[in-house]
C-alpha positions as CSV (number, residue, x, y, z in Angstrom):
1,M,90.6,93.9,133.0
2,V,89.8,95.1,136.5
3,G,92.7,93.1,137.9
4,G,95.1,94.7,135.4
5,L,93.9,98.2,136.3
6,E,94.2,97.5,140.0
7,A,97.8,96.2,139.4
8,L,98.6,99.3,137.4
9,N,97.1,101.5,140.0
10,L,99.4,99.9,142.6
11,A,102.3,100.3,140.3
12,A,101.5,104.0,140.0
13,I,102.3,104.5,143.7
14,Y,106.0,103.6,143.2
15,P,106.9,106.7,141.0
16,I,105.0,108.9,143.5
17,L,107.1,107.6,146.4
18,N,110.3,107.6,144.3
19,T,109.8,111.3,143.4
20,A,108.7,112.3,146.9
21,F,111.7,110.9,148.6
22,E,114.0,111.9,145.7
23,A,115.3,108.4,145.6
24,D,116.0,108.6,141.8
25,S,116.2,104.8,141.4
26,G,115.9,103.5,137.9
27,Q,112.6,102.9,136.3
28,S,113.7,100.7,133.4
29,N,110.5,98.5,133.7
30,V,108.0,98.6,130.9
31,I,105.1,99.5,133.2
32,F,107.1,102.3,134.9
33,S,108.0,103.7,131.5
34,L,104.4,103.6,130.5
35,L,103.4,105.5,133.7
36,E,106.2,108.0,132.9
37,S,104.8,108.6,129.4
38,M,101.3,109.0,130.9
39,A,102.7,111.6,133.3
40,D,104.3,113.4,130.4
41,V,100.9,113.8,128.7
42,F,99.8,116.3,131.3
43,P,101.2,119.8,131.0
44,I,102.4,119.8,134.7
45,E,105.9,120.9,135.4
46,D,106.1,119.2,138.9
47,E,106.8,115.5,138.4
48,F,105.3,114.6,141.8
49,V,102.0,116.3,140.9
50,A,102.0,114.7,137.4
51,Y,102.3,111.2,138.9
52,C,99.6,112.0,141.5
53,V,97.3,113.0,138.6
54,V,98.1,109.7,136.8
55,F,97.3,107.8,140.0
56,L,94.0,109.6,140.4
57,V,93.0,109.0,136.7
58,L,93.9,105.3,137.1
59,A,91.9,105.1,140.3
60,I,88.8,106.6,138.6
61,L,89.2,104.2,135.7
62,T,89.5,101.2,138.0
63,F,86.4,102.3,139.9
64,A,84.5,102.6,136.6
65,A,85.7,99.2,135.5
66,K,84.6,97.7,138.8
67,L,81.2,99.2,138.5
68,A,80.8,98.0,134.9
69,L,81.9,94.5,136.0
70,L,79.4,94.5,138.9
71,K,76.6,95.6,136.6
72,F,77.5,92.8,134.2
73,K,77.5,90.2,137.0
74,V,74.2,91.4,138.4
75,N,72.5,91.4,135.0
76,L,73.9,88.0,134.1
77,G,72.7,86.6,137.4
78,A,69.2,88.0,136.9
79,D,69.0,86.7,133.4
80,L,70.1,83.2,134.5
81,V,67.5,83.2,137.3
82,T,64.6,84.3,135.1
83,E,65.6,81.8,132.4
84,N,65.7,78.9,134.8
85,Q,62.4,79.8,136.5
86,S,60.3,79.5,133.4
């Protein structure tokens, strides 16, 4: 899950750069159309700002998922150590 969010976060950079440089290259990929629909959810007229907001939301979600995974790993390791010591 964390890896997927990180990949999606990296993919979110492409529409930002595409809009900033006005390249207007096609976004016929499933992931890019998903990012475009996510940007359309926000009531922001400027497409560049909408993609930046999507990037920030994905970055926060990725950070939260990393923290949850780290907490799970630490708790699992602590449980295994206490179980094997007794």
